N, C-alpha and C positions, 0 to 999 in steps of 0.2 A: 475547643471542640469544633468551631467553625473552620479553623485552619486545617484541622485533621480531615474534615469532610471534603474540603476543596482538594487536599492532597490526594486522597483516595480517588476522587473523581477524575483527577488528572493523570494519575499513575497507572491505573488499571488498563485503559485503552492502549497505553504505550507498551505495557507488559505483554498484552495479547499480540501486538504487531511484531514485537521483537523475539517472541518465544522460539519460533521454529528456526529462523536463521541463527539465533544464538546457540541453540542446541546442536545444529549441524556444525557450526564453527568449533564449538567446544569439543564435540565428539571427534572431529577431524584432527584437532591439535593433540588430544589425548591419545588417539590411535597412532599418530605419527611418533610421539615420544615413547609409546609403549612397545613399538615393534622396531626391529632393526631395518626393515624395509619390505617393500612388496616384491613378490616373485615376478619373473619376467612375464608370465602369462597374465598375472594380475595387472601389471603395468600396461600391457597391451589392451586389456579389457577397459581399464580406466581411460586409456587413450581414445578408444572407440566411443566410449560413453561421453567424453568431453565434446567431441565433434558432433555426435548425435544430438545432445541436448542443445548445443549452440545453434545448430541449424533448425532444431525444433522451435527455439525461441524466435528466430528470424521469420520462420513460416507463420508462427502464431501472430507476430506483429504485422506481417503482410496481410493476413486474413482479417484482422480487426482494424487495419489501416491506422496503426498507432506507432509513434516513434519512441514510445517509452523504453528506454534502455537499449535501443538497437546499436547506438554508437558505443555504449559500454561493452556490449557483447562483441562487437567488431574489434574493439581494443583488446579484449581478452583473446580473441581468435588470432589476431595478428601477433600479439605478444607471445602467446604460447607457441605458435608455429615458428616464429623467428628464433625463439629460445631453443627449440629442439634442433633447428637447422644449425645454429651456432655450436651447440654441444656435439652435434654429429661431425661437423667440419673440424672442430678443435677440441677433441675429447680430453686432452690433458691440460691445456692451459686456456680454456675458453673464458675464464674469469678475467684475464688480462687483455682480452681482445677488444679493440675499439667497438666492434659490432655489439658485443654484450654490454659494455659500459654505457654506450649510447642508448641501447634498448632500455636499460634500467632507468635512465634519465628521462626518456620520452614517454615511457609507459604511464607513470603517475600523472604526467602533464596531460596526456590524452584522456585518462579517466577523469581528471579534474575539469577539463574544458568540455569534453564531449559527453560525459556522463550526466551533466546537469543541464542539458538543453531543455528549454521549456516544452511541456507536453503539447503535442500537436498531432495532426494527421501525418501519416508517414509519407504519402505520395503528394508532396508539395514542393514548390520551387526552392524554398528556403532550405529544405533538407538536402537538396542536391548541392547547394553551396557549402553546407556543412560537410557533406561527404567529400567534396573536392578539397576543402581545408583539412579534413581528416587525413586524406592520403598525402597531402602536401607536407604535413608534419612528419609522417613516417618517411617520406621521400627525402626530406632534409636530413633525417637521422641516417638514412642509407648513404646519402652523399657524403656526410661527415665521416662515416665509417670507411668509405672507399678512400677518402683523403687521409686516413690514419689519424683523424682528429678525435680524441677521447674527451668527452665533456665531463670533467671531474675536477676535483681539487686535491692538492697534495697535503693540506694541513688538517683535513678532516679524517678521522680514523675510519677504517672499513668496518661495516656492520654486516656480519655474516658473509654472504656471497655478493654483496653489493657495496658500492662506494658510499662514503659518508654523505656526499651531496645527494645522491639518489635516495638514500634512506630518509633524509630530512624532507625531501619533496614527497615521498610516500607518506610520511607521518602527517605532513600538512594536508595532503589529499584526504587522509582518513579523518583528520580533525574537521575538515570542511563537510564531509558527509555526516559526521556525528552531529554537527551543528544543524544540518538540514533535518535530521531525525528529531531534534529537540523542537525546531520551529514547526515542522509539518507533521511529523509522527506517522506518516503513511507507511503501509506495508512495504512498498517498493523502496522508500527511502532507507528503511532498515536493511533491506536486501542489498542495496548499493553499498552501505557502510560495511557490512560484514563481508561482502564479496571483495571490496577493495582491500580489506584487512587480510583476507585469505590470499589475495594476489600478492600482497607484500610478503607474506610467509612463503609463497611460491618462489619468489626471487631470492629471498633471504636464505632459503634452504635449497637453492637450485643445484648446488654442488652434490647434494644427496640424491641418490638414484630415484627415490620416491617422492621427494619434496615437491617439485614442480607439478608433476602429474596429479598428485593427490589434492593439493590445495587449489589448483586451477579447476579441476573437475568439480570440487565442492563449491567453488565460486560460481560457476555457471549453473549448478544445480540450485543454489539459493536464488539466483536471478529468475530461473524458470519457475520455481515454486512461488516466489513473491509475485511475479507477473501473472501467473495463473490464478492465484488467490485474489489479486486486485481486479482482474477481468471478471472473475466469478462474482465478486462483491458488487462491482459496478452494474452487473446484470440483475442479480438477485437480491442485493442488500443495499440499504441506505447507510452510508458510512457514518453520518452524523448521529442518527437516532438508534442505529442498531436493528431497526425493524426491516422487514422485507421491503423491496423497492416497488415502484410503480410497474416496472417491467415484470417483476415476479407476480404481481397481482394479475396482469393480463394473461400470463402463462398459466397460473394456477386456477384462474376463473373457469377454465374449460373443464376442470376436474372437480369442481365443487359438487356436493351431493344434491339430490333433488330438493331437500328441505334445508334451508338455512336463512339466516337473517343478516342484513347488512347494516352496519353502524358507521356513521361519519362523525369524526371528532375534529373540531376546529378550535384553534387557540383564539381566545377573545382579544380584541384590540391589537391584533398582530402588527398592523402597520405602524403603531406607535412604539413598538419595541425597539425598532432601529433608531428612532429619534431619541429615545430615552437612554438606551444602553449601547448603541453602536452596533456595527455588524458582528464583531467578535462576541460582544455580550449577548446579542440575540441568539447566536448559535449555541452558546453555552446554556442559555435558558431553555432552548428547544431540546437540547440533549438531556437536561435535568428533568424536564417535563416527561420526556420519553422514558427515562429511568423510573420515574414515579409511576407511570402507567404500567410499566413492566412489573413493578413490585406488587401490584394489586393481585395478580395471580389468577386472572380470568382464563377461560379456555378458548378465548378468541384468537384468531390469526390476525395480526395487525400489520398493515402496510403503510408506508409513507407515500401518500398519493400526490400530495402537492406540498408547497412550502409550509403552509400552516394547516394542512389537512392530513388526517390519518383515517384509514378505512379499517374497520374491524369486521371480520367474518365470523359468525357464530354458527358452526356446522351443526345440523340436526337440532336446531333450537328455534322456537317461535319468537315472535317479537316481544312478548311479555317477559320471558326469561332474559332475552338479550337486553331489554330495557333496564332490568335490575342490575345487570353487570355493567352497563354503560353508566348507570347512576353511581355505582361503586367507584368507577374510574373518575367521574367528575368530582365526587366528594373528596377523593384522595388527593387530587391535584389542588382543589380549593383549600384544603386544610394544611397544605405543605408550606414550609418556609424555604425559599430559594435564596442562595447566597452567591454574590459575585465578589470578586476580590476587591474591586474599587468601591464597593458599597458596604458600609458598616451595618446598615439595617437590613433585615430580611425583606425579600421581595415577594409580594403576593400576586399570584397569577391564577386565572380561571380558564376553563374550557367549556364549550357548549357542544352538545351532540344530538344526533337524531338517529333513529333506528327504524327499520322496516323489514318485514318478512318478504321473501321473494314470492311473488304471485305466479299462478299458472299462466297468466296472460303476459308475463314478462318474458321477452325473447331471450335475454341473457342478464348477467350480473350488472352490466353497465346501465341497463334500463332501470333496474332497481336502485342503483346508486344515484342516477339522475333524479329520481323521485325524492330520494332522501335529501339530496343537496338543495333542491328547490324548497323543500319544507324547512330546512335549516336556515336558508337565506331569509325566509319570511320571519322565522322566529328571532334570528339574530338582529333583525332590523329594529326591534323594539325591546329586546331583553338579552342579557348575557348570563353565563353560568347557569345554564338550564339544559335538561335533557327532555327530548320529546320523541314521540313515535307516530308513525304515519302508516 
């Protein structure tokens, strides 16, 4: 039973993050096999959509000054543009041209190297060096093509419209992104995996009139949706707990009703969790505590305000009713058994809380929260696993 609980706790966040890109990928593949091809006007529309979404992603990254996936998008842009140019110049035998063979070879390498650059601000010196290296890779491919040098092997069979060597590198690229999804499980990691898979399909079926345009367009669409969802979550949602974030609290606090109560929940002995269970274990415990709090079913809006702090807003409720609901939360956590994989015995954890109704003299929610925090600090200095009101 314990193993089953741990399995469900681990698998559901992954299913949520992979659902949308998996549906888009599956839908695109089924559509491709179910239809003979897209009409000329449909291909032109997809062509415009591809470039529109690609540039929208780049603008979005510039706006938020983030390098998440920008080299991945640049790789798709250059790869798709070069592929169309080669097909236009050599419509009959483009599969045998050095330009195409080398593009199939360098494309997965670019996705592998530049798609996994550590997250950082976009406008930094290091990203300029990465950009120079990025263009150097494609310049080397262009130079090889002009010299009629095809990077391929004769002993590997051709896979679809690409050489056996390029197919192997594409598969290794997808395996790498799949491993990243297992390790990190973020929305954008899943987007990269499915986008690289669709990129493989695009080259594999590049001889088909609709293969490249369909799969490349779906690829950039997945990146755009994954990036937009991750940015939205970073602003409004805390990824670890699933509750709204501190930024969301600041934004929402301006729209709270005239009457409400503010509750502050703090994990007891939080500093000792890292020493006892390590960083990964502490994160898992925080996530499980949050799930336990969510299962209580109160009408409170809950925000993760700090590492060990949650803020609960009880709209149109006085502090007495809010206190009762805070007590339900405290008792639910105190009565629960938490399990970590490396610990056979259940772990008992407690939380403490304090609640106060917003007074007319309070200028804003932050002033009410400050009063609650001071009261909770005094209470926590001599007692744990308790709820108070002020």
